[in-house]
N, C-alpha and C positions, 0 to 999 in steps of 0.2 A: 505495500499500499504506499502511495506518495503523501509525504509528510509536507503541509503547508506551514512554513514559518511565518510569512507575512501576507496580507491582503493587498492587492493594489487598490490604490485610493480610486474612486469613481469621480472621474473628471468630466467626461463626457458620455453621451450614449454609446458611443464606440469602444467604451473602455468596458462596457457591461459585460462582454462575451469573457474577457479575462476574470472578472469578477464571478462571473456565473460558474466558470471551470473551477475556480479555487474554491468556491462556496461548495459545489458538488463533491470535491474531494473531502472537505470538511465535514460535510453531513456524513459520507460514508463512514469517516473514521469515528464519528461520534454516536451514530445511529442507534447502534446496539445498546450502547452505555446508557444514553438518554432514555432508552425504552424500558429498560432495567430501573433506573432512577425514578420514571414516572409510574411504574408498575409499582413501585415500593409506597408511593404517595399515594395513588388511587385506588390499588388493590383490584384493580378491574383491566383486563387486556384492552378492551376497545377503548375504554377512556384513557389509558395511557397512550396508545397510539395516536388519539385525537389530539392530546395534549403536545406530545413530541411534533406532529404535523403543524399544529398552529404555532409552536415555538419557532420551528423552522421558517414559518411564512414571516413570523415578527422579526426574526434574525435577519432575514434577507431584506426585509423591507428597511431595517434600521442598520444594515450593515456599514454605512457611512460613518456611523457613531461609534463603532467597535473599536476600541483601542487595542491595536495590535500587540502592544507590550503585556497585555492580560491574556489569561488563558481562556481559548475559545470555548473549551468544555465548561468551565466555571461559568462562562456568561451565558450560555445557552440553557446550562442548569438552571440558572437565576430565571431565566426567562420561562421555563418549564414550572418552576416554582410558583412565579406570577400567576400564569394560566391557570395552575391547580387551585391557587387561592381564589381567583376570580370564579372558578367553577363552584368553589365550597359556596360562595356568596350567593351563587344563583341556585345552589341545589342544597337545601338545607339538610338533606338524608345523608350525605358524607360526613364523616368524622374528620375533624380537623387535628392535625399532628400538632404537638407543641414544637416549641423552638430548640429544644435540646434533641428531640428526635430528629429534627431538620438538620441540624448541624451534625450528627451521627451519619446520617445519609450522605451528605454532602463530603463528609471525611471518607467514608466508604467508596463514593464515586471518584475521588481523587485517588485513592490506593488503586481502585481497578484501573484506571487510566494510567497510572504509573506501571502496572503490570502488563498493559498495551504497548505501553512504550518500549517496554524491555523485550519485544519480540511478539507481542500480542498474547493477550490472556488466552484467548481461545485456542490458539496453536499450541501454547504451552499445557493448557489444560487437555488437549487431544493427545500431547505426548505422553501426559501424566496417565490418561486413561489407558494407553497403550501398555503402560508399565503395570496395570492391574492384572491379578490372576483372570483367566477368561469367565470364570462364572460371575465374577464381579463386574466385570466390564459388560458382558451380556445384560446384566440386570439394568446397568445404568442406562445403556442404549435402549432397552424396551420402554423403560419408564420415561426417561427424559427426552431422549431423541424421537423415539416412534410415539410418544404421547399416551401409551396405554394407561390407564387406571392400575393400581397395585394389583387388583384381582385378575385384571386381563393380562398383565404381565407375567403373573404368576402362571396362568393358563398356558401362555405361549412358551414360557421356558420349562413348563411341567413341573413346578414345584408349588409347595404350599404357600400361602400368602405370607405366613409369619416368617418362612425360609427367605421370601424376597425381600421383605423389609429388613431382616438383618444383613442381607448380601448388601443392600443399598446404604445401611448403616455403616458397614465396613468400607464400602466403595467411597462415601463421601469423606471418612476419615483419612484413607488412603490418598486420595486427591488433595484433601487439606494439605496434609503433611507433604506431599510432593511438592504443591505451589509454594509452600511456605519454604521449603528448602531451596527450590531454584529461585525465589525471590531474594532471599539473603545472599546470593553470591557475589 
């Protein structure tokens, strides 16, 4: 993936193509992390996708105000957070998170971005998944990749539900340890 260190300044309409290209690269780099962040805020897949899409529209419209010395991911997370707060005001059924929880989410997002910058968190996660014993890796793939419920995944793997849950628990621990080991290099 191509990294963008600075964004071109929009001077004229003819410069917009360069900006669009740079912005598209930034969107690709940050999209998955922003979806995760928005999902943590909303607890709903469709709402999180809407928030991220709206945030990117706002970011594009306000690109000329972006300070290139700041982190793009933090800037867009702020937009996502503001969009989420707007949706809370409009929809009283949603539960607001307090500022401490938001700060922890922001810290987690920065940590994940740091992992991405060290070679890609998902690429590193894939390498760690390959290091797991086959039965644990199959459980992870069935449950997380294929999206089966725990009962469905257990049926697909021909194991009991309790066995699948234990394999997932062990797999998560192994992945966590592998990522932590590789992060501290």
